[in-house]
C-alpha positions, 0 to 999 in steps of 0.5 A: 500500500502506498502513502500519498499526501493530499493538500487542500487550501482554504478555498477548497474548504470554503463552502459545504459543497466544496468540502463534499468535493474534497471528501469525494476525492479523499474517498477515492484515494483511500481505496488503494492508498494510505492518505495523509491530509494537509488542510488549511483553514476554511477561507471564511475563517481566515483573518487578514 
């Protein structure tokens, strides 16, 4: 089994719809791999 790293930035997690898209990508990846996720803060929670 291979290890893969997936990074998703703040805009990828900014809405519920986008979070579901990320979840679908991760679910496909975990079938054949060990997945390490790197997640940034959700775009709506980042302060300038």
